C-alpha positions as CSV (number, residue, x, y, z in Angstrom):
1,M,0.0,0.0,0.0
2,R,2.9,2.4,0.8
3,E,4.5,1.8,-2.6
4,Q,1.2,2.2,-4.3
5,K,0.6,5.5,-2.6
6,I,4.0,6.8,-3.6
7,E,3.3,5.7,-7.2
8,N,0.0,7.6,-7.2
9,I,1.7,10.8,-5.9
10,L,4.4,10.6,-8.6
11,Q,1.8,10.0,-11.3
12,Q,-0.2,13.0,-10.1
13,Q,3.0,15.1,-10.3
14,K,3.8,13.8,-13.8
15,E,0.4,14.7,-15.0
16,F,0.6,18.2,-13.4
17,F,4.1,18.8,-15.0
18,S,2.8,17.7,-18.4
19,T,0.2,20.6,-18.3
20,G,3.1,23.1,-18.5
21,A,1.8,24.9,-15.4
22,T,5.3,25.0,-13.7
23,L,7.0,26.6,-16.7
24,P,6.0,30.3,-16.7
25,L,8.3,32.8,-14.8
26,Q,5.4,34.2,-12.8
27,F,4.3,30.7,-11.6
28,R,7.8,30.0,-10.3
29,L,8.1,33.4,-8.7
30,R,4.8,33.0,-6.9
31,A,5.9,29.6,-5.6
32,L,9.1,31.0,-4.2
33,G,7.2,33.9,-2.6
34,K,4.7,31.4,-1.0
35,L,7.6,29.4,0.4
36,K,9.3,32.5,1.8
37,A,6.1,33.7,3.4
38,A,5.4,30.3,4.9
39,I,8.9,30.1,6.5
40,I,8.6,33.5,8.1
41,K,5.1,32.7,9.3
42,N,6.1,29.3,10.8
43,E,9.5,30.2,12.0
44,N,8.6,29.5,15.6
45,M,7.4,26.0,14.7
46,L,10.7,25.4,12.8
47,Y,12.8,26.7,15.7
48,Q,10.9,24.4,18.2
49,A,11.4,21.4,15.9
50,L,15.2,22.0,15.6
51,Q,15.4,22.4,19.3
52,S,13.7,19.1,19.8
53,D,15.8,17.2,17.4
54,L,19.2,18.7,17.8
55,G,19.1,21.1,20.7
56,K,19.7,24.0,18.4
57,S,19.3,27.5,19.8
58,R,17.1,30.1,18.0
59,A,20.2,32.0,16.9
60,E,22.0,29.0,15.4
61,S,18.8,27.8,13.8
62,F,18.3,31.1,12.1
63,M,22.0,31.6,11.1
64,C,22.5,28.1,9.8
65,E,19.1,27.0,8.6
66,L,16.3,29.5,8.1
67,G,18.4,32.5,7.2
68,L,20.4,30.6,4.5
69,T,17.2,29.3,3.0
70,L,15.6,32.7,2.9
71,T,18.8,34.1,1.3
72,E,18.6,31.4,-1.4
73,I,15.0,32.3,-2.2
74,S,15.8,36.0,-2.4
75,W,18.7,35.4,-4.7
76,M,16.5,33.3,-7.0
77,E,13.8,35.9,-7.0
78,K,16.3,38.5,-8.2
79,N,18.0,36.4,-10.8
80,L,15.4,33.9,-12.1
81,K,14.3,35.8,-15.2
82,K,17.9,35.9,-16.5
83,L,18.5,32.3,-15.6
84,M,15.4,31.2,-17.6
85,G,16.5,33.1,-20.7
86,N,18.1,31.4,-23.7
87,Q,21.9,31.6,-23.7
88,K,23.2,32.7,-27.1
89,V,26.3,31.0,-28.5
90,K,28.4,31.6,-31.7
91,T,27.4,29.7,-34.8
92,P,30.3,28.3,-36.9
93,L,30.8,29.7,-40.3
94,A,30.2,26.2,-41.7
95,Q,26.6,26.3,-40.4
96,F,25.8,29.6,-42.1
97,A,23.1,30.9,-42.0
98,A,21.8,30.0,-38.6
99,R,21.3,31.1,-35.0
100,S,22.4,29.0,-32.0
101,W,21.5,29.0,-28.4
102,Q,21.2,26.9,-25.2
103,S,17.6,26.5,-24.0
104,P,17.0,25.7,-20.3
105,S,14.4,23.1,-19.6
106,P,13.4,21.6,-16.3
107,Y,14.0,17.9,-15.7
108,G,10.4,17.3,-14.6
109,N,9.7,15.3,-11.5
110,V,12.5,15.3,-9.0
111,L,13.2,13.5,-5.7
112,I,15.0,15.3,-2.9
113,M,16.3,13.1,0.0
114,S,17.7,15.1,2.9
115,P,19.7,14.3,6.1
116,W,19.1,14.9,9.7
117,N,21.9,17.3,10.7
118,Y,20.4,20.4,9.0
119,P,16.9,19.1,8.4
120,V,15.3,22.4,7.4
121,L,18.1,23.9,5.3
122,L,19.1,20.7,3.4
123,T,15.4,20.0,2.6
124,L,14.2,23.4,1.6
125,E,17.3,24.9,-0.1
126,P,17.4,22.2,-2.8
127,L,13.7,22.6,-3.1
128,V,14.1,26.3,-3.8
129,D,16.5,25.5,-6.7
130,A,14.2,22.7,-8.0
131,L,11.1,24.9,-8.1
132,A,13.0,27.9,-9.6
133,A,14.1,25.5,-12.4
134,G,10.4,24.6,-13.0
135,N,10.2,21.1,-11.6
136,T,7.7,19.3,-9.4
137,A,9.2,17.7,-6.3
138,I,8.8,14.9,-3.8
139,L,10.8,15.4,-0.6
140,K,12.0,12.7,1.8
141,P,13.4,14.1,5.0
142,S,15.3,12.0,7.4
143,A,13.5,9.9,10.0
144,Y,16.2,10.7,12.5
145,A,14.9,14.2,12.8
146,P,11.2,13.5,13.3
147,A,10.1,16.9,14.7
148,S,11.8,18.8,11.9
149,S,10.4,16.4,9.2
150,L,6.9,16.9,10.5
151,A,7.3,20.7,10.7
152,V,8.6,20.8,7.1
153,K,5.7,18.6,6.0
154,R,3.2,20.9,7.6
155,L,4.8,24.0,6.2
156,L,4.9,22.7,2.6
157,E,1.3,21.3,2.7
158,E,0.3,24.9,3.7
159,C,2.1,26.2,0.6
160,F,1.5,23.7,-2.2
161,P,-0.8,21.0,-3.5
162,G,0.6,17.5,-3.4
163,K,0.6,17.3,-7.2
164,Y,3.3,20.0,-7.2
165,V,5.3,19.5,-3.9
166,C,4.8,16.5,-1.6
167,V,6.6,15.4,1.6
168,V,6.9,11.7,2.3
169,T,7.9,10.9,5.8
170,G,9.0,7.5,7.2
171,G,12.1,5.4,7.3
172,R,13.9,2.8,5.2
173,Q,10.7,1.3,3.7
174,E,9.7,4.6,2.4
175,N,13.2,5.3,1.1
176,Q,13.2,2.0,-0.8
177,A,9.7,2.6,-2.2
178,L,10.8,6.0,-3.5
179,L,14.0,4.6,-5.0
180,Q,12.0,2.0,-7.0
181,Q,10.2,4.8,-8.9
182,R,11.3,6.4,-12.1
183,F,12.2,10.0,-11.4
184,D,13.7,12.5,-13.8
185,K,16.3,13.7,-11.3
186,I,17.4,12.6,-7.8
187,F,19.1,15.0,-5.3
188,F,20.6,13.2,-2.3
189,T,22.4,14.6,0.8
190,G,23.8,12.1,3.3
191,S,26.4,9.5,3.9
192,P,28.6,8.0,1.2
193,A,27.2,4.5,2.1
194,V,23.6,5.5,1.5
195,G,24.7,7.6,-1.5
196,K,26.0,4.4,-3.2
197,E,22.7,2.8,-2.6
198,V,20.9,5.8,-4.2
199,L,23.2,5.7,-7.2
200,R,22.7,2.0,-7.6
201,H,18.9,2.4,-7.8
202,A,19.1,5.4,-10.1
203,S,21.3,3.4,-12.5
204,E,18.3,1.1,-13.2
205,Y,16.6,4.0,-15.0
206,L,19.7,6.0,-15.9
207,T,18.4,8.8,-13.7
208,P,20.8,11.7,-13.3
209,V,21.8,12.1,-9.6
210,T,23.4,14.8,-7.5
211,L,25.2,13.4,-4.4
212,E,26.1,15.7,-1.6
213,L,28.1,13.5,0.7
214,G,30.9,14.1,3.3
215,G,34.2,12.7,4.4
216,K,37.2,13.7,6.6
217,S,37.8,17.3,5.8
218,P,41.3,18.4,6.9
219,C,42.3,21.7,8.5
220,I,45.9,22.6,7.9
221,V,47.5,25.0,10.4
222,E,50.8,26.3,9.0
223,K,53.4,28.0,11.2
224,S,52.9,31.5,9.7
225,C,49.3,31.7,10.6
226,N,47.6,34.0,13.1
227,I,47.2,31.4,15.8
228,P,44.6,33.0,18.1
229,L,42.4,33.9,15.1
230,A,42.8,30.4,13.6
231,A,41.7,28.9,16.9
232,R,38.7,31.1,17.1
233,R,37.5,30.2,13.6
234,I,38.3,26.5,13.9
235,V,36.3,26.3,17.1
236,F,33.3,27.9,15.5
237,G,33.4,25.7,12.4
238,K,34.1,22.5,14.3
239,F,31.6,22.8,17.1
240,V,28.6,24.5,15.5
241,N,25.7,22.1,15.5
242,C,27.7,20.0,18.0
243,G,30.1,19.1,15.2
244,Q,27.4,17.5,13.1
245,T,28.2,19.4,10.0
246,C,29.4,17.8,6.7
247,V,32.0,20.5,6.1
248,A,33.2,20.8,9.7
249,P,37.0,20.5,10.1
250,D,37.3,16.8,10.8
251,Y,40.9,17.0,12.0
252,I,43.8,19.4,12.3
253,L,47.1,18.9,10.6
254,C,49.4,21.3,12.5
255,D,53.1,22.2,12.1
256,E,54.8,20.4,15.0
257,G,56.5,23.6,16.1
258,I,53.3,25.5,16.9
259,R,51.1,22.6,18.2
260,D,51.2,23.5,21.9
261,R,50.4,27.1,21.3
262,L,47.5,26.1,19.0
263,V,46.1,23.7,21.5
264,A,46.2,26.3,24.2
265,S,44.5,28.8,22.0
266,I,41.8,26.3,21.0
267,I,41.1,25.5,24.6
268,K,40.9,29.2,25.4
269,E,38.4,29.7,22.6
270,I,36.2,26.8,23.6
271,R,35.9,28.3,27.1
272,K,35.2,31.7,25.6
273,Q,32.6,30.6,23.2
274,F,30.9,27.8,25.2
275,G,31.8,28.6,28.8
276,S,33.6,26.6,31.4
277,R,30.7,24.1,31.5
278,P,29.6,23.6,27.9
279,L,27.1,20.8,28.9
280,E,25.2,23.5,30.9
281,N,25.2,25.9,28.0
282,G,21.6,26.2,26.5
283,N,23.0,27.4,23.2
284,Y,25.2,24.2,22.8
285,G,23.4,21.4,20.9
286,K,23.1,17.6,21.4
287,I,23.9,14.5,19.4
288,I,21.0,13.5,17.2
289,N,20.3,10.1,18.9
290,K,21.7,7.4,21.1
291,K,23.2,5.4,18.2
292,H,25.4,8.3,17.1
293,Y,26.1,9.3,20.7
294,C,27.5,5.8,21.5
295,R,29.5,5.7,18.2
296,L,31.2,9.0,19.2
297,K,32.0,7.9,22.7
298,S,33.7,4.8,21.2
299,L,36.0,7.1,19.2
300,M,37.2,8.9,22.3
301,M,40.5,7.7,23.8
302,P,40.8,9.0,27.3
303,E,44.6,8.9,27.3
304,K,44.7,11.3,24.3
305,I,42.1,13.8,25.5
306,A,43.8,17.2,26.1
307,F,40.6,19.0,26.9
308,G,36.9,18.1,27.4
309,G,35.6,14.6,27.2
310,K,32.7,15.0,29.6
311,C,29.4,13.4,28.5
312,D,25.7,13.5,29.5
313,D,24.3,10.1,28.7
314,A,20.7,11.2,29.4
315,A,20.8,14.2,27.1
316,C,23.1,12.7,24.5
317,R,25.6,15.6,24.9
318,I,29.3,15.6,24.5
319,E,31.3,18.7,25.4
320,P,33.8,20.1,22.8
321,T,36.8,17.7,23.1
322,V,40.4,18.2,21.9
323,M,42.6,15.1,21.3
324,T,46.3,15.2,20.8
325,D,49.1,12.7,20.0
326,V,46.6,11.1,17.6
327,D,47.9,8.7,14.9
328,W,46.4,7.8,11.6
329,E,45.7,4.3,12.9
330,D,43.5,5.5,15.8
331,P,39.7,4.8,15.6
332,V,38.9,8.5,15.4
333,M,40.8,8.7,12.1
334,Q,39.1,5.8,10.5
335,E,35.8,7.4,9.7
336,E,34.2,10.8,9.4
337,I,33.7,12.0,13.0
338,F,30.5,14.0,12.6
339,G,30.6,15.2,16.2
340,P,32.4,17.4,18.7
341,L,35.7,15.6,18.8
342,L,38.8,17.4,17.4
343,P,41.9,15.3,16.8
344,I,45.2,17.2,16.2
345,L,48.0,15.6,14.2
346,T,51.3,17.2,13.4
347,Y,53.6,17.3,10.4
348,K,57.2,18.2,9.7
349,S,57.0,19.6,6.2
350,M,54.4,21.0,3.9
351,E,55.4,18.4,1.2
352,S,54.3,15.7,3.6
353,V,50.9,17.4,4.1
354,W,50.0,17.4,0.4
355,K,51.0,13.8,0.2
356,M,48.9,12.8,3.2
357,I,45.8,14.6,1.9
358,E,46.1,13.3,-1.7
359,S,46.7,9.7,-0.5
360,R,43.2,9.7,1.1
361,P,39.7,10.0,-0.2
362,R,38.8,13.4,-1.7
363,P,37.4,15.5,1.1
364,L,34.3,17.6,0.8
365,A,36.1,20.6,2.3
366,L,39.7,21.7,3.0
367,Y,40.9,24.5,5.2
368,C,44.3,26.1,5.4
369,F,45.4,28.8,7.9
370,T,48.5,30.5,6.6
371,E,50.0,33.9,5.8
372,N,52.4,32.3,3.3
373,P,51.4,32.9,-0.4
374,M,53.3,29.9,-1.6
375,V,51.4,27.6,0.8
376,K,48.1,29.0,-0.5
377,R,49.1,28.3,-4.1
378,Q,50.3,24.8,-3.3
379,M,47.0,24.0,-1.5
380,L,45.1,24.9,-4.6
381,S,47.4,23.2,-7.1
382,R,48.3,20.0,-5.2
383,C,45.0,19.0,-3.5
384,R,41.7,17.9,-4.9
385,F,38.6,18.7,-2.8
386,G,35.1,20.0,-3.0
387,G,35.6,23.5,-1.7
388,G,37.0,25.3,1.3
389,C,38.5,28.4,2.9
390,I,41.9,30.0,3.4
391,N,42.1,31.4,7.0
392,D,38.5,30.5,7.8
393,T,36.2,27.5,8.0
394,V,32.7,26.5,6.6
395,I,31.7,29.9,5.4
396,H,32.3,29.0,1.7
397,L,28.9,27.2,1.6
398,A,27.0,30.2,3.0
399,T,26.6,32.1,-0.3
400,S,24.4,31.8,-3.3
401,E,27.1,33.3,-5.5
402,M,29.3,30.1,-5.5
403,P,28.5,26.5,-6.2
404,F,28.7,24.0,-3.3
405,G,29.5,20.3,-3.8
406,G,32.0,17.5,-3.5
407,V,34.3,15.6,-5.7
408,G,35.1,11.9,-5.9
409,E,34.1,10.1,-2.7
410,S,32.6,13.4,-1.2
411,G,30.0,13.8,-3.9
412,M,29.1,14.7,-7.5
413,G,27.2,17.8,-8.7
414,C,26.8,21.1,-7.0
415,Y,24.1,23.6,-6.1
416,H,23.4,27.1,-4.7
417,G,22.4,30.1,-6.8
418,K,23.1,29.7,-10.5
419,A,24.6,26.3,-10.0
420,G,21.5,25.2,-8.2
421,F,19.3,26.3,-11.0
422,A,21.6,24.5,-13.5
423,E,21.6,21.3,-11.3
424,F,17.8,20.9,-11.8
425,T,17.9,22.0,-15.5
426,H,18.7,20.4,-18.8
427,Y,20.3,22.8,-21.3
428,R,19.2,21.9,-24.8
429,S,21.5,22.9,-27.7
430,I,19.4,24.5,-30.4
431,V,20.3,25.6,-34.0
432,D,17.7,27.6,-35.9
433,K,18.8,27.1,-39.6
434,K,17.6,29.7,-42.1
435,T,15.8,28.5,-45.3
436,W,16.8,31.3,-47.7
437,F,20.3,29.8,-48.1
438,D,21.7,26.3,-48.2
439,L,25.4,25.5,-48.6
440,P,25.7,22.4,-50.9
441,V,29.1,21.3,-49.3
442,R,27.7,18.6,-47.0
443,Y,25.6,16.8,-49.6
444,Q,26.8,14.0,-51.9
445,P,28.3,13.6,-54.4
446,Y,31.5,14.7,-52.7
447,T,33.8,16.4,-55.2
448,K,37.3,17.8,-54.8
449,G,35.9,21.3,-54.9
450,K,33.5,20.5,-52.1
451,L,36.3,19.0,-50.0
452,K,38.4,22.2,-50.5
453,L,35.5,24.3,-49.5
454,A,34.9,22.2,-46.4
455,E,38.5,22.5,-45.4
456,L,38.3,26.3,-45.8
457,F,35.4,26.5,-43.4
458,M,36.4,24.0,-40.8
459,R,40.2,24.2,-40.4
């Protein structure tokens, strides 16, 4: 019955899309306007849901979820008319006389599967791009964030009919039922393991897929950096959302000569930002559930904890924890941490840093704190990664002006702003050939004269 219901929803969306209702500029703008108004109207409901699922404060929920979603909507509203326009391209002389352009066309019916760590942002922001591009959408939020999933469902049901936008809640059975369907596009955010499963199902229908995954994102701290400022920005990026951020600095690679000063500065910043008792700080979040909480506790090695390590089993909270003298073989370095544990490793030379990073799976993000221009150039030329910052962390994803996405094991495809519109759009190459003139070169019989003429046009 569950699969039949999903089939019915998708069929309704296919029929609605086939009417052409989603194509006009004004329809898309009205949809974006409705979504913006609904977010503002229901912001308290969303704040309460995020507090329930992840212990997020109102300030963090706005900064990292609602605010970024509203920014994406505003950017789309300002730029949508231009994005929808045909993109003219040059026509080769051999195709004279003709006019050529790229024509943007929506994929059609899209599936958006979102994770639990930013359950509002990572559900609604891809939706903004999908609707701006003229698609219908079925959304599947994570069952691990039940309050947020329900809040998003209520919000979108207030805005749109199910034949246009529909939210399917539930767990693995619903995921499997959705992946059995033939969508025109799938957009998935989550773990690499589940991403592989999504890609496997999509291959059955040759469905195009965007995968926003994760990985162990390194943070290089080179000896020329501003150590106090580096510590401040690392602490923010690592411990926002209690470390449950796909682009959080997973570990630090630090010049061995400045390690002790860096550790001291990081500890100072943790106390400054979260207080001497972070577990009693109402603005500090919690781990999503017991399963992930126990996993994180198993990664903690008491003998290597330089600061923190206290836990609250009842509330699933772990205070910001710094680990030193960590080796690549330690459990904390064998998987993406996705929590408030910060291992610090050291290096002797920058050459060894580039080799260490490149010998491992491509990270979603890479950060480098340095005042050395050569180190900056080497970072960009020697390392392959999704995106990142020089002398900061995580903020590269907080803009609609740049695409965000991974590479290799950390994902494929990108979105935000223009890239988000393009990710849900197929660009058709069109040639409009004139009928008042027709070069005979391409037609048989092929003579020496025609060959010379072709060479003249095409060399």
